[in-house]
N, C-alpha and C positions, 0 to 999 in steps of 0.2 A: 740259131734254132731259139722259140719263144722262151723268156726268164721260167725257171722253175718254181709254180707257183702253190702253196699249198689252199686249201678247201679255202679257208679265209681270206686269204689272198684273192682270193678269185671272189669273193663276195666282196670284197673291198671295192673293184674296180664296177664291179653290176652297181654298187651302189654311184659312184663316181661317173659311170658314165649312160647310167639309166636303162640295163639291158636287164631281160630276163634269168632266169637261171643257165648258166652254161659252167662247162667241163672244163676245170682248171686246166687238165691235158691236155685242151685243144686250144690252138691262137684265138687270141680274141679277136671278133667282128669289130668293125667301124660302128662307130655309133651312130644311132637314126637320129637322133633329137638333142635336145640341150635338158633333158627332164631330170639328169642327175648330177646338175651342180648342185657344190657341196663344200664344208667345211672336214675335211679329215683329219680327224684326232687318233692316233695310235698311240700304245705305250710305246717306251723306250728298247729298242732292239727287236721288234717284233717285224723286222724286213719292209721298213716303208721304203727301202731303195727298190726293192723288185716290182711294187706297184706304180713307182718313179718310169722306172725303167720301159715298161708295158707300156705307158702312156705314152714315153717318148718313141716308142716303137710304131704303135699305132700313129700317130701324127706326124711320125719322117716322113711325108709326102709331098712331091710341089703341088700338090694340087691342094694342099692346106698351110696356112700363115698361123703357127702357132708360136705366141713369144712366152719365155719361160724367164721368171723374175726369182731374185733373190738367189741368184747360183754365181758362186765366184769361177774364176778362173779355174782352179786344181779343181774344183767337184766338176766343174763341166767338163775338164780333161780326163777325170776318174767315169763319168758317166758317159764319154763318149768312145771310151776303151772298150766297156762292157758292152756297150749298144754293138760297136763292130764285131767283140765275138757272139752276141745274142742273133744277131742277121750273118753271118758270115755265107752261110747255104741259101741266104736268098737274096743275095746282090747278084742277080741275073735276072733277064727278061722282064726289066722296068721295075720289080717290085721293088720291096720298100729298102732303102739306101739309108747305111748312117751317114753319108757324104752331107745328107740332109739336114741335120743335127749342126749348127755351126754357131758362132758365138760373135757378139756384134760387141766393142767397147770405145772408145774413144779414139783407138788408131785405125779405126775407120772414118775415111773422111765421108762429106755429108751425100755424095756423089755415088760412092760404094757402098753405103747403107740401104738408098733407095733402089740398087739393083738388086740388093740381099733381098729386100722386103719385095719385090716382084718375085723375085724366083722363087719362093713358097719356102715348106718344110717348117720343123723349130729353130728359133733363135733364143741362143740365151743372151739376153743381152741386160746390160745393166741400166739402174733403174736412171740414172741422171740424163744419159743419151738420151733414151726411150722419154719422156717426158718433154724434153727441150724438141724431137722427133715428131711429137704428136702436137704442140704447140704450133710447130711449122709445119705441118701437113705435109712430110715428108713419109710419114706412115701411112698408105692408104688403109683408113680404117675401117671402111666397110668391106673390104677383103679378108680383115684377121679372123681366122675362123675359134680363135677364142685366147685364152690366157691361163697360165698353169703359175699357182704362187707357192714356190716353196718355202720351207720354214715361215709359214704363215703367222705364227706368233711374234714373227717381229713386226708385224704391219701395225702401226699406230693412227690414230689421229693426226698425226703432223709428219708422217712417214712420207718419205716420194712413192711409194708403193700406194699408198690411198689417193695421192692425187693421178697416178696414173691412171686407177680403174675407176675413177671420176670420169675422168676424159675419155675412157673405151667406152662407159656405160652409156656416155653423154650422145654419142655420135653412130654409135652401135649396139642395137637391141637384139640382134641375135645371136654375136656371140658367146659361147661359153666363159665361166670361171669356175677353174678349180682349185681350191684352196689346201694344202695337207702341212701337218705338222707331226711333230712327236716327244711335245712339250705339254702333256696336258697342264701341268701345274701356272705357266704360265696365263690358261686362260680361267684357272680359276681365282687367279687376284683380285681384289677389288670386289664390286657389286654391280654384278649381274656383266662379267665381261666376257662371256662366250656370245649376250645378245648383241653387244655395243661392237666385236669384232666380225660379227655376222653380218651388223649394218655396213660395217667402214670395209667389206668384201662382195658387196651388193650380191649376198645369198640369203637364201633360205632356209638351208636345210644343214644338220648338224652329222656326222657320222664318227661316231665312236666305238673305239675296239680296245679296251683295256685287255689286261690279261686273264681276268679271269670272266672274259665273254665266253662265251659256251661254245663259238666257231674255234675261238683259239684254244680254247682247250683242249678240245674231242681234236683238232688237227695235232696239238703237238704229243697228246697221250697215245694215240696213236700208234706211233713209234714204238720200237722196244725201248724200253726204261734206260737212262743214260746209270754207267756203274760210277755211282758218286761216294767219294773218299773224302771223308771232313776232318780235316786235322786243325782242330783248337792250340795252338801255341801258346803258353803259358809266357806270359812276364818275366824278365829280372827283377829283382828286387829295385835295384836302381830306378829301372824303367817305372815301376810301380809307383815309387814316391814321386818321379817328375811330373807322369802323369797326372797324379792327384793334386800336386802343386799349381801345375797350368789350371784346371778344373777350379780351384780355391781363387786364382786369380782371375778368371774370367767371371767365376760366381760373387766375384766383390765388384769387379767393374761393371757388371748388369747392374748391382743392387745401388753405386753409386749413379750411376746414370738414371736409376727410374729414381732414386731421390733427387735428383737435380731438376726432372723432367718428367713432372706427375704426370703431364697429359697425353704421353708418351703411351702405345699400346700394350700395355702389361702383357699378354696374350704372346705378342712376337717376341718381346724381351727376353726371352727363356733360353736355359743351359743347353737343352737339343738343338734348337734352332741357328745358336754360336755355331753349329759344328759344320754347316753349309757356306756357300759362297756367296750366297742370294742376299745372306742376312747383312752383310755389311751394306749391301742397297736398301734392304729396309728399314736400316736404322737410320741411312742416310736420307732417304723419301721421307721419312716421318719428321724430321730434323730440318727439311729444304725449305720450308717455310717461313723459316725463322733461324736460317743456318749463318746469317750477317748477325744474328745480335746473342748467337750463342758463344757462350765464353770457352778462352781457350782448352781449357782443361775438361771441357766437355769433347772438343774435335779432338784433344788428345786421347779420352777414353774411346774414342770410336778408332781410332788408329790403332791402340792396344789392343782392342777385341781382334782386329785383321790379324796383329803379329803372333797374337798367342793361337789362335787359330790355326795358321803356319805352322808354329812351335810344335802342337799337337800331329799335325800329320808329318813333319819332319823327325819325327821322335822314331814313329814306325818305319819311315822311309830311309832317312841317312843313315850310315856309320856312327857311328858315336862321337870322332872326331869331327865330322861335319859338322855334326849338329852343338857339341861343345865350343867351336869355332863360330858357329852363327848366332849364338847364346851371346859369347863373348863381345861380336861384332856391336850387338843389340847395347850391350853396356857402355863401351865406348862412344859410340853413335848419342847415344843419350850426354854423357857428361860435354861432346862436342856441343849438343845442341844448346843444356844450359851455359856453357862458356859463351858464348856468341849471341845469349840474349839474357843480358844482364838486367835488364829493364824488366822481365819477365821470369824472372829464375823458376819462379817455386811453381808456377803451370808449367813451364817449359820440360819437366822433369816427365817420363812416363811413370804414371804414377803404381802400377801392377809392382815395380824395380823395388819399391820401396815396403811391401806386404813382404810378411814370413815367410810365407810359401815360394814366394820369388827367391828367397835366399836357398829354398829346399833344391829347385829347380838348378840354380848355378851349382852349387856345390856339386847334387847330383850329377851333372851333366861332366863334371869336373873328376869326379872320383871313376868314371867310365873310364877316363881316358890314361890318366895317370894320377900318383900320389908320390906326395913331395915324403923323401925319407933323408933324414941327413946321415950323412957319412956314405950314401950310395955312391960307386964308383962312374956310373955312369957306360954307356956304348961310343966309343968316337967312331967306330966301323959304319955303327947304325944309325948314326945320329942323334944317341939318347943323350943330354946333359949330364955333369954329376947333381946327383938329389934329387934324380928325376926316376921312378920307379913304374914301367907303362903298366897297363892295367889291361888296356885296348879291346874290352867286351865287345865280343859279335854279337850281331843281331840274332836274336833266336829264330828266325824262320830259315836264317842260310845253312842252319844246320839239317834243319827238317828238308828243306829243298833240296839238297845233297841227299840224305838218305832216301826222300823220295825218287828222285833221278835212278839211284843203284838199285830199288826195287824195280822201276819200271826197264833197266838193263839186263836184271836178272830175266823179268818176263819176255824181252826181245831175243835174250838169246835162244831160251827154251822155243821159240816161233822158229829161229833159225837153224835148229837143230832138227825142228820136226819139217824142214824143206818151206815154209811159210815166208812169205815177203814182209819185215812188221812194216807199220807205217811210221810216219815222224811223228815226233814230240813237239807239241809246241807250249811253248810258259809264258804266260800275259804278264806285264807288269805294270806295275804305274808310274808312268814318268822317265823321263832319259837319265835322270841321273842315275835312279835304279837299275834299270837295264843295262847303265856300263858296269856299275858294282858285279852286277851277277855277273855280267861276264869275265871280270875281272878276277874273279872268286871260283869261275869253273875252267880256268884256261890253264891252270898247272892241276888240274885233278883226273881223275882217271880218262875223262873226256876231254882228249890233249889239244884238240884244234880250234879253233875260234874264227871267223870270217865272219865281215859285217855283208851284209845286200844292201850294194850298191845303187843297185835300181831303184830298190822302194824308195833310197833317200833316208830313212832313217838308221833306228839304232837297232836291227835286224840282228841277230847274233847264231849263224851255225854252228853246232858243234859238231863234230865227226868222231865217231866212236873207233877206235884204230886196235887190230886183234892182238898190239904189242900191250895193252892196257892190263895191269896186273888184276887179278881181280879179289886178292887179300886187300882190308881195307883196314885203318887205325880206327876200330869202334872205341880205344878208349877216348882219343879227341872227339870223336861223334859225337857220345853221349854225356861230353862234360857240358854240360850248364854254365851259365852265365854267374848263377848262384854259389858256384862251389869253387868260381877260376881265383886262384892265389895271385895278390899281386906284385909277387916278386918273379911270380914263374907263369905269364900267359899261356896257353894253349892254345890251338889252332886247330880249324876242322882240318884244315888242307894247305898246302902249299900256297896256293894263289890268295887263300886269306892273308896269311901270315905277309904277305907282301904288298898287299893293297893296303891292310892297318899300320905298315911299317911305313910306307911311303906319303899316309896320309898324316902320321904322328910327327913326319920331319917337314913335310907343309905346313903344316901347324906351329912348328914352332918358329920356319922364317918367314910367317903371315904377324904373328905376334911379334918380332921382330922390327918389323916395317912400319906394323902399325903405333907401335911406341913411337917410331921416328915421326909420324905423320900427324901424333897426338900433339907432340912436344913444338913441332914445328908450329901446328895452329896455334897454341897456347904463344908461344913467343909471337909470333905476327898479329895476335888480339892484344897481348899487354905491353907490344915495344912501346906504345903511346904514351903510356902511364894512364890507363882506364881508373877514374876516379870511383868506379861500383867496385874495385878488385875485392874491398873486405866482404862484400856483401857478396862475388861471386866465389872467394873461398869457403865460405860458410855452407854455399850451395851441394858445392862440392867436395865437403867432406872436409876441408883442413879447418878447420877452425869446431865450431858446436855441431854436435848430430841431433840438433831438436828439430830439425826440418823432415826428418824421419818420423819422427813420433807427432808430429803436428799436423800428419798429413789424415784428412777426411776419410780415407782407406782404413787407416791401422786403426781409425776406432772402433772397428767392430773383426779384431784381426783372429782367425780361426785358424787352426791346425789340425789336420787330417793324419793319422797315425802317428799319437800321442807319444809312445815309445820309442817309434823313430828319427819322431824333431827333436826329444830328448838329448835322441844318441847323439844328434847331430847340433850338440847348443854349440859346438866353433860357431858352425856354417852361420847359424843364426846374431850371433852375437858381432859379427864382420858388420864393420859400418862403412859407408861411403868411403872415408878416410882411408879404411885399412885397406878396403880393396884397391883403390884407387894405386895405393903405396905398393899392395901385392904385384899389380900387374908393372908396374913402372920397374920395381925389382926382377922380378922376373924375366922381363921383355931385356933386361940388361945383363942378365945370366947368359938369357939365350943366345945374346948377339954375340957374347965373348965368343961362347961356344963355337959358335957358327963359325965366325972367324979363325980358327984353329981347323976345321973343320978341311977334308980334302974336296977341293973344286970339281973336281971327276963328278964325284956323289951328287955335287948340288945338279951336276951337268944330267946323268943318267935320271933324276928324278924329272926333271925339265923336259926329258924329251918323250913324254910322254902323256903332254898335257893335250895334245891335238886330238879330239874323239874322234876321228875320222881314220885314225890310223892307231894300229898297236901290235904289241910284239908277236898277238899272234897271228895279224894277219902277213908280218915276214915270213915267220915260219910257214904256212900256210902256201905261203908262194913262192919258198924255197923246196917244198916238198911235195908237192902237187900242182898239177897244171892238167889234168881232166874236172870234166863233172862229177859233182858230187854224187855218190848214189843216192838216192830219195830214202832208203830205208833207213839208214845212216844219219839223216838229218835230228838234231834238237834245235829249234829256232827259239830265242829270244825276242821279245817285243814288246815294245810299251804299247799301252792304249793309245789309239790313237784320238783319244778325246782329252788324254793328257797330254800329248808328248809336242813338244815343239817344233821337233823335224818333221813329222807328222802334218802339219798344217795345223795343228793346236785345234781346240772342240768349238770355237768358232766356225772353222771350215768344214771338217769332215765330220761334227758329230757321231763320231763313232764308228762309222758306218762302214770305214776303210777294214776293220775288224772282221766285216763279216766277208769283205774279199779275202784277207788270208787264210778265213776257213774253207773257202769254195777251192781258192789255189793249191793249199797245201795238203787237204783231205789229211788231220793228222789224227791218228788213232786215240792219244794218250795228248790230256790240256792238263794242264797247270795253272791254276789261276792265285799266283803269287800274292796277288793283291785281290780284295773283291769289288767287282763292279756289276750291277744288276744289270745293264744293257747288254753285258757280255752275256752275262749269264743266261739270256734270254735268245742270244745269237746262236748259242751250243746248243740249245734245245730245238730252234728250225734248222739248223744244220744237220741235227742228228734223225728229224723228221723227215729233212729235205734227200739226204744224201746216205741212209741208214742202209746197211746189208745185212742178211739175216747172219747171223753167227758168228758176227761181227761188234760185240760191244763197244762202243767208246767209252775211257774212262777217262774220268775228268779227278783231278785232286784240287780242291777247296782250303787254301790255306789261312787262316783269320787268328790275331791274336784274341785273347780269351780278356772277357772283361775288358775293351777295349773302345777306344774313340772310334777305332776303324771298324770293330762290328754295330758299336752303336749307331754310327751314319750308314752303315747299311742296310741295317732293320730300320732305321728312321727316314731313308730315302722309298723304302717298299711300302711303308706307312703311306707317307705323303701323297705318293704318288696315287696308292688307292683312295685316299678320303678326295683328293682332285675329282677323278673320275666320278664319287660319288655325288660330291659339290654339281660336275658337271650334269651328269642325269639328272637331277633333280632339278636344274634350271633349264634343261632343254624340255622338260614336261611341264611348265608352267609359264614358260616364256612364250607371248603373245605377237607374231612377225607379221606384219603390216603384208599384203597380195602386193604390194608393188614396190618392195625392198629390191628387187632384185633389180628394179630400172630398166625391166622390158617394156612396163604399160608405155607408152607413149603420153605425153602429157595434153591435158587439154587445152586448146588454143585460147580459149579466153582464159584461164589461167596463167598461159604463156604472156601474155599481152599484158596485164596486170605488174606479172614481175619486172617487165622490161619499161613501164612506164615512169617516166619521170616528170612527177607532179611539181616540179621546179620550173616547167617550162607553160610561161604565161600566152593565151591565145592563139594555141595554135602554133606557136612559130616553129619552124622546120629545123630541126637538129639532132643530129643522130647523137643517141645516147649512148649507145656502144663505143663510138668512137672516143667519146671523153671521159672513159673510163677506164682509157689504153695506158698500160705501164711498161716501158722497156726493161728488160732485165737482165744482167749478165750472167750468161749461161753458169757460170762458176758460182752462182749464188741459190740454186736448184741442190747443192746440195744443204742448205736450212730449209724451214719449214716454212718460211715467209711468203714462200710463192706459191706455196698450196692455199694459204691462210689467204692471202690475196684473189686466188679464184675462188675461193668462196664466198669473198665479196662482191661478185658478181665484175669483176674486174678483167679485163681482157689483156694478157702477157703476151709480149712477144719478145721471145730471146734471141738475142747474138751475144759475142763477144764486144765488149765494151773498153775502151784504154782508160775512159775519164768516167768515176763513180759507180756505183751497184744499181741504182734504179732513177730510169730518168721518167719523172714524174708530169713533165711540159717543158716546153719548150725553156725555159726560166729555171725549172730547180732540179738540182741535181743532188741525190741523195746516196754518200758513202756511208755503209753499213758497219757498226762496228763491235764486235761483242766485248766482253771484259778481256777475256784473254789477250784476243788480236790487237785492242785499242793499246796496252802495254807493249806488246812486241813491237807493234807499229811508232809507237812513241820512242822507242828506245832505239830502233834500228833507222829511225827519220822517214819512210818511208810514207808516215800521214801527213808531215811538211810536204813533201811532192804532191800526194793526191791532192792537199788542200788550194796548193799554187794551182796545180791544176785545173782544180773545181772552178776557182775563184777569177782565173782568166777566161773560160768559155761561158760559165752561167752567169746569170743575172744574180741567182738565189742559190748559191753554192750552202748546202744542207750536209753537217757530219750527224747519224743518229748514232746513240750509245744502245743497243740495247741489251737487257740483265739475262738470266736466266728467267724461265717463265716461275719457278717455285719461289724466288726470290726477291718476292715483290717488296719495293721500299728499299733494297740495297742501295748503297753507297759506294765510294770508292775508297772506304776503311780498310785499310791493312795494305793497299795495293802497291806502296812505295817503300822507301828506307824508315821514315819513319812509322810506319806501322799504324798503332791505334793512341801515340802519344799526343799527338795535337800538334807536334812540332814543324813548323815550317820548312822543307826542305826542295831546293831546285831538281833534286832527282825524283820527288812524287810525283802521282801520276796527276793529282790535283792543279802543282803548279805547271805541269809542262802545259796540261793543258788551257790553263789562263795563258801563259806565252803563247802558246798558238790563236787563240782566238784574238790576242792584241796586237798579232803580227798580220791577221787576216780580219778587219771590221765588218766585213760582209759575210764571213761564216756564220750560217745558223748552229746553232748546239739543243738535240733533242736530246730527252732520254727515254725510253720507251721500259717497261717492266715486262716486256717478254713480246715474243711474237704477234700474239692474239692483241696486243696493244698499237704494235708497231701498224696493223694490216687496219685497224683504227683510226691510225692518225692518217696514214695515206688516204684514206678517202676524207678526209677533213681537209688535209694540204691542196686535192684535185681540186676542190669545189670551187668555182669561177675561172678554170683553168683550160686552156687550150691543150688537145693532144698532142703527145711530142711527135715526134716525125722521125723515124727510124735511118734513114739514109743520112740524118743531121747527126741522129746520136752515135752512127758509126763512123762518121765522117773526124772527129773530134779526138786529136792527139794520134791519130794515124798515119806514121812517118813515111808508108810507103803507097800511092795511091793503088797499087795491083794488090792491095791486099783485100781490098771490097771492091764493089761492080759501080764503075761510075756513073754517074747520074748528068755530067756536065759535057759540055765539050773541051776537046784536048787543047785547043789552040788558045783560047783564051784563059784558060787551067794554066798552060806554059810560060802567059803573059804576066801573068799574076803573080808567078813563083817566083819571078826575077825582080821585082819589087821589090823597095829598102822596106826592111818590115816585115817581109813576109818570108815565111818560113814552111819548112814541108809538114812541120806540126802545125801551122794555125792557118793553112792556106784554105781546108776546106769550111774552116769556120765563117773566114772572110767569106765566103760563097754563099754560107747562109746567110746572111746579114746585107748582100748587097749583090740585087739582081745581075750586072754587069757591070764592067769597068768605068763607064760613064757615071754612073750612080756611085762607085766607089771613091771616084775624083771628086765628087762634089760633098764629100762629107766633111764637117767641122773637125776642129782640132780634139774638141772634146770628145767627139764620137770614135776619134780613130783611137786614140789613147786610153778609151774603155772596152774598144773589141779588142787590142793588140796590147797593151800595156802604155806604159808612161815614154820609154824610151825608143819602141819598135813604132808607137805614133805618130810620134814627132817627125821620124824619120821618112813615114809613108804620107804626111801631111806637105809635109816642106818641099816634096820630091813632086807631087802635084803642081805645086807653085811656084815652083820655081824654072827661072827662063831655062828654055832650051841651050841658048848660047853660052850660058853660064855653067852648066853642067861639068864641062870639062876641064873649067879652071879651079871649081871649088865643089869639092865633092862634098858627099852630102851625111 
């Protein structure tokens, strides 16, 4: 059956297909023309997947050949499953079949790909394979109906998708191009980004559908209202102090960054923007042109901002033990970085750890887990060392979630008593780790049995309510908040919470013991040879004076939020690095001594549950039930697909898997444990699409009050609205050329003057296109350089090259290396082998070192052990390059500031050069003659390979230098040695000049 579309979905398809008014309840007819080409930009969560599925359904026909770009393997499988479900009733009598929606990648050989292109349908093809097939004329470009660009916000000037569209529109003026995206913020960044994107996509129209679009609002509000309950959960006092400390650290890091680089855009460097992941990319993009000149301190600040942002997220999603362990791991890793960086000890530290607010964070994270009380006996059975009193503060949302589930269960029981069948319950959580913790918490509550959804491959949790579940609850434990927990007697809201927190605490003690051993081993290995800078290193680590903390520029503007609380924690602020280091070592030694006395069986019991794919609840379920779970009893706990690694991650699924779980499960209650803008809108669409009278959908929205979590949610809505408003203004004023879509044929006179080479004098006949030919290795199409070479009017011939990456002429071979590839190639010795092969087979072997486009003027500073100290070291990259050039004197070295500069360099190198031969380039370095199509006679080739000095690696190179065996036998010694090398050339030369009667007597 066709996809269930809302009226605004039908309007989107009308815009893309160029149709008139169409009823959304009827199947869409095939488009009659290509007037609907355009870029569709919708708000996140408005059902863009349904629009794409409808397009796939329309074009999944052998009479069409449609190419789908920017769709990976997993997304293709999901779309194919949905398409098969939609067209299940149409798979007969020649109607549309989902079998015409296939995927093409590197596993399909060229011959098979050619058959797939000829068979028609929709092909989800990888960009690198498609661009190679377009250049090799494997794709019947004139028969391509059109191209659908998925995730159009990823198309940039140097992307392979832009290269594909340029090749497609050059040879096909009739096919359509339709692009879709649900990332409006990506099109609002920069100056006239929407207009530039339309130019790259060869489109003239943009269709914008924000949440406040009239058709969207009418479609959503037409259904019954959702019964929404917003639960604002207050922070505990410790969590408030930690959040205030982290915000203070972020603010001071931003202030220091603005002070160090006044040229940065101050409007972007705000505390609100620092809450989002794209903030790291924004700061890095502004610093990219001068990144090679940026001090280590500035780079450390950029890294610290990323860490602090993660800590804000971990505060609300991790349990207190895991959060404390992560904070302590940061402190230990910072000390190890200082230990191994004696030359840059001041700048190697994370500056935020020297702030007063950082001490508040460290002490607050610790006090949420345990306190040190002299004379405390400990508990050997539970794994608690002497002198430690566990606090184990619960996350406040855990208690609210259990109360919410109990309220839902009461309603479900009333429905069962009335003879009604209750719908399932869906709980959505941010991340896999939080999902597993919710599973462990609920496993031993009144909802007793938990089972993972194996088919989804994620962390789905299915909870079955049993009849034996007791109605009475421990209300005292539930109502207990973290503000009133007694340190000596921690209370838990459920047995599952107690088991989880106790297990995590014991793991923390074991981790701290092992971390201390690793730290001591590292310091011993670093100082065993007698470091002359040890005195300075001791000062940095706090073993001497603690003035380094006072001299930090960040500490000149110390601020403390909540003065009374900070004063009450004066002991935390007085901790110096030396005190913290000594306390860490002492505690680790004490924990190690205690754990050595514990029962080994206790350690094994804790380690049995480390595998996330198995839990005691799974074993319980398998031992008590073997039948299908009744649907009314289901309570599914599932992570958001945009934040789940097990569900393919945000870069793959983009949250669309959440729509599938709503459609498949049809829940009656939804608990949003963590807020998500996209999923809130998917719930609205689900209610509008599958609503039934008299059966309201109840949604519980949990959010921490006055928290960064709440601010991030509200900021995301505001930013998306501002992005759409900017796009609407830009769309109203932008001027689009009439021929921007590339459908207009070029004027013949204009095309003549473009191809005219004014360097040709006197009308001398010469093929200008052949001279601009460049042979490119197919693996190089992952980079932007082939696309830029095509812009320079060069003809690209892709093939698999054994030697070199680019063949510019019969004499010039280029091996391109980025900085990261250069370092790894020098380290592994691969570059030496490549230089040797190029020097053997080509007259002008060339090594091209290409920097990033934004790092113009950068050098090799800091890429070796010597770093920026100026010392000469044989392990340094510059020293290795010098040795390489000394060993291969003919090797040319070219430095390029970026891919654009490389294209200009290639254009200059090709002047006055002959066009390279594809057959000759393919024959270089090939071991097996059957690997490529041979163009030579078999018998002379076999005779040549039997000669001394001729091997399977160089015989094809010899064929390109000599036309026949007679010409080869007449070459002199210098020519033979130049062609084959000194030893092999001498052997071949002597063979042709030796008396045949003496061959048996004296070997060559």
